[in-house]
C-alpha positions in Angstrom: 20.1 -13.9 -31.0 19.5 -17.0 -28.9 21.0 -15.5 -25.7 19.1 -12.3 -26.4 15.8 -14.1 -26.7 16.6 -15.9 -23.4 17.1 -12.6 -21.5 13.9 -11.2 -23.0 12.0 -14.3 -21.8 13.6 -13.9 -18.4 12.5 -10.2 -18.2 8.9 -11.1 -19.1 8.8 -13.9 -16.5 10.3 -11.6 -13.9 7.8 -8.9 -14.7 4.9 -11.2 -14.2 6.5 -12.3 -10.9 6.6 -8.7 -9.9 2.9 -8.4 -10.9 2.1 -11.4 -8.7 3.8 -9.7 -5.7 2.0 -6.5 -6.5 -1.3 -8.5 -6.3 -0.8 -9.9 -2.8 1.1 -6.8 -1.6 -1.9 -4.5 -2.5 -4.8 -6.8 -1.7 -5.1 -4.7 1.5 -5.9 -1.6 -0.5 -9.2 -3.1 -1.7 -10.3 -5.5 1.0 -8.6 -4.6 4.4 -11.5 -2.5 5.7 -14.1 -4.8 4.3 -12.5 -7.7 6.2 -11.8 -5.8 9.4 -15.4 -4.7 9.7 -16.8 -8.1 9.0 -18.6 -7.1 5.8 -17.1 -10.1 4.0 -15.3 -13.2 5.0 -11.6 -13.0 4.2 -11.4 -15.7 1.5 -14.6 -14.4 -0.2 -13.2 -10.9 -0.1 -9.9 -11.8 -1.8 -11.6 -13.9 -4.4 -13.9 -11.0 -5.3 -11.0 -8.7 -5.5 -9.0 -11.0 -7.7 -11.8 -11.3 -10.3 -12.3 -7.5 -10.4 -8.6 -6.9 -10.7 -8.6 -9.1 -13.8 -11.5 -7.2 -15.3 -9.9 -3.8 -14.5 -6.8 -4.8 -16.4 -8.7 -4.6 -19.7 -10.3 -1.1 -19.1 -7.4 1.2 -20.1 -3.8 1.4 -21.2 -3.1 5.0 -20.2 -0.9 4.2 -17.2 0.9 1.5 -19.2 1.8 4.1 -21.8 3.1 6.4 -19.1 5.5 3.6 -18.0 6.6 2.4 -21.4 6.7 5.7 -23.3 7.1 8.6 -20.9 9.2 7.9 -17.8 12.6 6.9 -19.4 14.1 7.1 -22.9 13.4 3.9 -24.8 16.5 4.3 -26.9 18.8 3.8 -24.0 17.1 0.8 -22.5 18.3 -2.8 -22.8 16.4 -5.9 -21.5 19.0 -6.3 -18.7 18.1 -2.8 -17.5 14.5 -3.7 -17.1 15.4 -7.0 -15.4 17.5 -5.1 -12.8 14.6 -2.7 -12.3 12.3 -5.5 -11.5 14.8 -7.1 -9.1 14.8 -3.9 -7.0 11.0 -3.6 -7.1 10.3 -7.3 -6.1 12.7 -7.3 -3.2 11.2 -4.1 -1.8 7.7 -5.5 -2.1 8.7 -8.7 -0.3 10.6 -6.8 2.5 7.7 -4.5 3.2 5.2 -7.4 3.1 7.3 -9.3 5.6 7.0 -6.4 8.1 3.4 -5.7 7.2 3.9 -2.2 5.9 1.6 -1.0 3.1 4.1 0.6 0.8 3.7 1.5 -2.9 4.4 -1.3 -5.4 4.1 1.4 -8.1 6.9 3.5 -6.7 9.0 0.4 -6.1 8.7 -0.4 -9.8 9.4 3.2 -10.9 12.3 3.6 -8.5 13.8 0.4 -9.8 13.4 1.6 -13.4 14.9 4.9 -12.6 17.9 3.4 -10.7 18.7 0.8 -13.4 18.3 3.4 -16.2 20.6 5.9 -14.5 23.2 3.1 -13.9 23.0 2.2 -17.6 22.5 5.4 -19.5 22.9 8.3 -17.1 20.5 10.8 -15.6 19.7 12.2 -19.0 17.7 9.1 -19.9 15.1 9.8 -17.2 12.4 12.3 -18.2 12.4 14.5 -15.1 9.2 16.4 -16.1 7.2 13.2 -16.3 8.7 12.0 -13.1 7.6 15.2 -11.3 4.1 15.7 -12.8 2.9 12.1 -13.2 4.7 10.4 -10.3 5.9 12.6 -7.5 3.1 15.2 -7.3 0.4 12.5 -7.4 2.3 10.6 -4.7 2.0 13.6 -2.4 -1.5 14.7 -3.5 -3.2 11.3 -3.5 -3.2 10.5 0.2 -4.1 14.1 1.1 -7.0 14.3 -1.3 -8.3 10.9 -0.5 -7.9 11.5 3.3 -9.7 14.8 3.3 -12.5 13.3 1.1 -12.8 10.3 3.4 -12.9 12.5 6.5 -15.7 14.8 5.2 -17.6 11.8 3.8 -17.4 10.0 7.2 -18.7 13.1 9.0 -21.5 13.5 6.4 -22.4 9.8 6.7 -22.7 9.9 10.5 -24.7 13.1 10.3 -27.2 11.7 7.7 -27.6 8.4 9.6 -27.9 9.9 13.0 -31.7 9.1 13.3 -31.6 5.9 11.4 -32.0 2.5 13.1 -28.6 1.3 14.2 -28.7 -2.3 13.0 -30.5 -1.5 9.7 -28.0 1.3 9.0 -25.0 -0.8 9.8 -26.3 -3.6 7.5 -26.8 -1.0 4.7 -23.3 0.4 5.1 -21.8 -3.1 5.0 -23.5 -3.7 1.6 -22.2 -0.3 0.5 -18.8 -1.1 1.7 -18.8 -4.3 -0.4 -19.7 -2.4 -3.5 -17.1 0.3 -2.8 -14.4 -2.3 -2.1 -15.3 -3.9 -5.5 -14.8 -0.5 -7.1 -11.4 -0.2 -5.5 -10.4 -3.6 -6.8 -11.6 -2.6 -10.3 -9.5 0.6 -10.0 -6.5 -1.4 -8.7 -6.6 -3.6 -11.8 -7.0 -0.6 -14.0 -4.0 1.2 -12.5 -1.6 -1.4 -11.1 -1.8 -4.2 -13.7 -1.0 -1.6 -16.3 2.4 -0.9 -14.8 3.5 -4.4 -15.5 2.0 -4.1 -19.0 4.1 -1.0 -19.5 7.3 -2.7 -18.3 6.8 -5.7 -20.5 6.0 -3.5 -23.5 9.2 -1.4 -22.8 11.2 -4.7 -22.8 9.7 -5.8 -26.1 10.5 -2.4 -27.6 14.1 -2.6 -26.2 14.4 -6.1 -27.7 13.2 -5.0 -31.1 10.1 -7.1 -30.9 7.8 -4.1 -31.0 8.1 -0.7 -32.7 8.7 2.3 -30.5 5.5 4.0 -29.1 3.6 0.7 -29.4 0.6 -0.1 -27.2 0.7 -3.3 -25.1 -0.2 -6.4 -27.2 -3.3 -8.4 -26.1 -1.2 -11.3 -24.7 0.6 -8.8 -22.4 -2.7 -7.4 -21.1 -4.1 -10.9 -20.5 -0.9 -12.2 -18.8 -0.5 -9.1 -16.6 -4.2 -9.3 -15.5 -4.0 -13.0 -14.7 -0.8 -12.6 -12.7 -2.1 -9.7 -10.5 -5.4 -11.6 -10.0 -3.6 -14.7 -8.8 -1.5 -12.7 -6.4 -4.5 -10.9 -5.1 -6.3 -14.2 -4.4 -3.2 -15.4 -2.4 -3.9 -12.5 -0.1 -1.3 -10.3 1.6 -2.6 -11.0 5.0 0.1 -9.2 6.9 -0.6 -5.9 5.2 -4.3 -6.5 5.4 -3.9 -6.7 9.2 -2.0 -3.4 9.4 -4.4 -1.6 7.1 -7.6 -2.9 8.6 -6.6 -2.9 12.3 -3.2 -1.3 12.8 -4.0 2.3 11.6 -7.4 2.8 13.2 -10.5 1.0 14.2 -13.2 1.3 11.5 -16.9 0.9 11.7 -18.9 0.1 8.5 -19.8 3.7 7.9 -16.1 4.7 8.0 -15.1 1.7 5.8 -17.7 2.7 3.2 -16.5 6.4 3.2 -12.8 5.4 2.9 -13.3 2.9 0.1 -15.5 5.2 -2.0 -13.1 8.2 -1.6 -10.1 6.1 -2.5 -11.8 4.5 -5.6 -12.8 7.9 -6.9 -9.2 9.2 -6.6 -7.7 6.1 -8.2 -10.1 5.9 -11.2 -9.7 9.6 -11.9 -5.9 9.3 -11.9 -6.0 6.2 -14.2 -8.1 8.2 -16.7 -5.5 11.0 -16.7 -2.6 8.6 -17.0 -1.1 9.3 -13.6 0.9 6.4 -12.2 -0.8 6.7 -8.9 -0.1 4.6 -5.8 -3.3 2.9 -4.7 -1.6 2.2 -1.4 -1.1 5.9 -0.8 -4.7 6.6 -1.7 -6.3 3.9 0.4 -4.0 4.6 3.4 -4.8 8.3 3.3 -8.5 7.5 3.0 -8.4 5.1 6.0 -6.7 7.7 8.2 -9.2 10.3 7.0 -12.1 8.1 7.9 -10.5 7.4 11.3 -10.3 11.1 12.0 -13.8 11.7 10.6 -15.7 9.8 13.4 -16.2 11.6 16.7 -13.8 9.9 19.1 -12.0 8.1 16.3 -8.2 7.9 16.5 -5.3 7.2 14.2 -2.4 5.3 15.6 0.4 7.6 14.5 3.2 5.3 15.5 2.0 2.9 12.8 1.4 5.7 10.4 4.9 7.1 11.0 6.5 3.8 10.1 4.3 3.7 7.0 5.4 7.2 6.0 9.0 6.3 6.4 8.6 3.3 4.2 6.9 5.5 1.6 9.9 7.9 1.6 12.4 5.1 1.3 10.6 3.2 -1.5 11.9 5.1 -4.6 15.5 5.5 -3.4 15.8 1.9 -1.9 14.4 0.2 -5.0 16.5 2.5 -7.2 19.7 1.6 -5.3 19.2 -2.1 -5.5 18.3 -1.9 -9.2 21.4 0.2 -9.9 23.6 -2.4 -8.2 21.9 -5.2 -10.1 22.4 -3.4 -13.4 26.1 -2.9 -12.6 26.5 -6.6 -12.0 24.4 -7.5 -15.1 26.9 -5.3 -17.1 29.5 -8.0 -16.7 27.7 -10.2 -19.1 25.6 -13.4 -19.0 27.3 -14.6 -15.8 26.5 -11.3 -14.1 22.8 -11.6 -15.1 22.8 -15.2 -13.7 24.3 -14.0 -10.4 21.5 -11.4 -10.1 18.9 -14.0 -10.9 20.2 -16.4 -8.3 20.4 -13.6 -5.7 16.7 -12.6 -6.4 15.5 -16.2 -6.1 17.5 -17.0 -3.0 16.5 -13.7 -1.3 12.9 -14.2 -2.1 13.0 -17.7 -0.6 14.8 -16.5 2.5 12.1 -13.8 3.1 9.4 -16.4 2.7 11.1 -18.7 5.2 11.4 -15.9 7.8 7.7 -15.2 7.3 6.8 -18.7 8.3 8.0 -18.0 11.8 4.8 -16.1 12.4 2.1 -17.1 10.0 -0.7 -14.6 9.2 -3.5 -15.9 7.0 -7.3 -15.7 6.6 -7.8 -17.6 9.9 -6.1 -15.0 12.1 -6.0 -11.8 10.1 -8.4 -10.1 12.5 -6.8 -11.4 15.6 -5.0 -8.2 16.3 -4.1 -6.8 19.7 -4.9 -3.2 19.8 -1.8 -1.4 20.8 -1.9 0.5 24.1 -2.1 4.3 24.2 0.8 6.0 22.6 2.8 8.4 24.7 1.3 11.8 24.9 3.0 14.5 22.8 4.1 17.8 24.1 0.9 19.6 23.1 -1.2 16.9 24.9 0.9 17.1 28.0 0.6 20.9 28.1 -3.2 20.8 27.7 -3.4 18.2 30.5 -1.4 20.5 32.8 -3.7 23.5 32.5 -7.0 21.6 32.3 -8.9 21.5 35.7 -9.4 17.9 36.9 -13.0 16.5 36.8 -15.2 17.1 39.7 -14.5 14.9 42.7 -10.9 14.2 41.6 -9.3 16.6 44.0 -11.3 15.3 47.0 -10.4 11.7 46.1 -6.7 12.7 45.9 -6.9 14.4 49.3 -8.7 11.5 50.8 -6.0 9.2 49.6 -3.4 11.2 51.5 -5.3 11.1 54.9 -4.4 7.9 56.8 -7.2 5.7 57.9 -8.3 5.8 61.6 -7.1 2.3 62.3 -3.9 2.7 60.3 -0.9 1.8 62.5 1.0 4.6 60.9 -1.5 7.2 62.2 0.0 9.2 65.1 -1.9 9.1 68.4 -4.0 12.1 69.2 -2.8 14.2 72.1 -5.5 15.4 74.5 -5.0 18.8 76.1 
């Protein structure tokens, strides 16, 4: 019983560590556009987001119940399985943070849980219908819905504000952007903090501390809310830079449209119990807002890297978790080996990140990448489009040597 209590305590601490990484990994979801447009100073933005994340953790337990009761079979889960799942999720969060890619902490957690469960109890212990309806379909639908909503909201915003005074309008949209960013932070706490609540509740059920189908206890809700709030305040500055400057250049009107659209999608999904990725929702909204402004662009090279990370999240976290569960199966020494590997890998990633420090002082010091190579369609259009007036004459003039040019052949008089 003593060793079991120890592993259960390790699982709870590791789950809160994951919640902490979730906080600083996903701060960009709420505050990247607000920081990039200058609506709030960086440290003020993350402090506001942290407080609202904490408040949001108390608003609902629907998503927590999806994790703890719906995704996998509680009967086949041991605390070591949940520990292995958390190892996969934490390492994926840290790796994507290191390279500044906004990937889904939610999918990292669920991928880890699925991989560890399959390694322990087989594929039959995973509820495929819940995985499809409440995880995979929302993962695809969320960025599309948020992106389309943000694109149309951006166009409507510019149309309505066409005749408004520029400075007054911009000031108003900055205020609106702060409010909408606060709404995203609240939604993030409502959705993402609950995932850790669900994992801890699942561990407590597996350990016999709680009865099956129990809701998260109050201490679990409080500890998960505090952990994600602390992580949020730390600030995931690398991902904030990518989300705020790397995908597109946003004006206050676009930031307001993106944040409002994303918050609406996230809050609706939390109410329905969908374990939605706030990262997918906000990233889709940012790209939609970028396309919604006339002349706006999306840097598809960055977006492509982000899409690849999204596709790898579930299988990568599942693979690491499955290997960790296999090692944990050798007994207490196996669990100790996995724990040492997690701590040492996390420390190594942190040390590598110190080579190029990104924090609140330089988060907006981003070099806008040069123009991306034109695609096939762009090149074909350029080939058939007549050049602007005067271009042909200028090109011809450039081929005619100057009168005093030594290379000019002497005229012959007949």
